[in-house]
N, C-alpha and C positions, 0 to 999 in steps of 0.2 A: 732160738738163736743158740749157737754152739758156745761152749766154754771159752774157746779161743777168740771168738767174736766178742763175747762179753768182756774178756780181758783187754782186747784191742780197743774197744769203744769206751773203756773206763767204767763199765758196769760191774766189774769184779775187782774189788780192791781188798786183797787178803789181809793187809796189815790193819785195816779198820775194824776187823772182827774182834769181838771181845771174848777171849778164851780164858778169862780169869776164873779160877776155881775158888771154892770156899776157903781152902787152905791159903791160897795166895792172898785173898782179901784180908784174912786174919793176920798174916805175916806183915802185910802192907800197913795195917792199922798199928801194929806194934812198932814198925819202923818209924811211922809218923810221930808216934808218942815219944820214942827215944830221940828222934831228931829234935823235937821241940825242947825236950829236957836238956839235951846236949847243947843246943844253941843258947839256952839260958845261962850256961856256964861260961860262955865265951865273950870276950870283948869284941869290939868292932873289927879290929885287924884280924883276930883269930876267926871270926865269922866269915870274913872275905876269903881267907885262906881255905877254910873248910868248904865254902861254896865252890871255889876253884877246884878243889879235890873232887867234889861231887860231880862237877861238870866233866872232868876227865874220866872219872869212873863210868859215867853215863855214856860217854862217847865210846869207851872200850866195850861196854856191854852192847851197844848198838852194832858195832862191828862184829862182835861175836855172834849176835843174833842173826845178822845178815849171812855170815858164813854158815851157820847152822841151817838156815832156811835154804840157802843154795845147795848145801850138801844133801839135805833131805829131798829137795826137788830133783837133784841129779840121781840120787839113789832110786827114787820112785820112778823116774823115767827109764832107768836101766832095767828095773823090774818089769815095767810095762813092755819094753822092747823084747826082753827074754820071753815073756808070756806070749806076745804076738808072734814071735819067731817060731814058737812051738806049734802053732796052729797049722 
């Protein structure tokens, strides 16, 4: 089956791949630790406000990731078109 067919039939789901490096895992562990410590210093109202902030930050990061993915895909496609046009 071709990669396009795999993508069409749902056999290829790029965002489900785990591309986490050792460094990313270490940073993530530090963030979790700092998050727990920080939340322990907040009252209920502050915790809700902090959670709202985190949701907004996550939404922004998702949008940025999408734009980066699209940009990378477009660039890769342009490179392939140039390579194919030289043959």
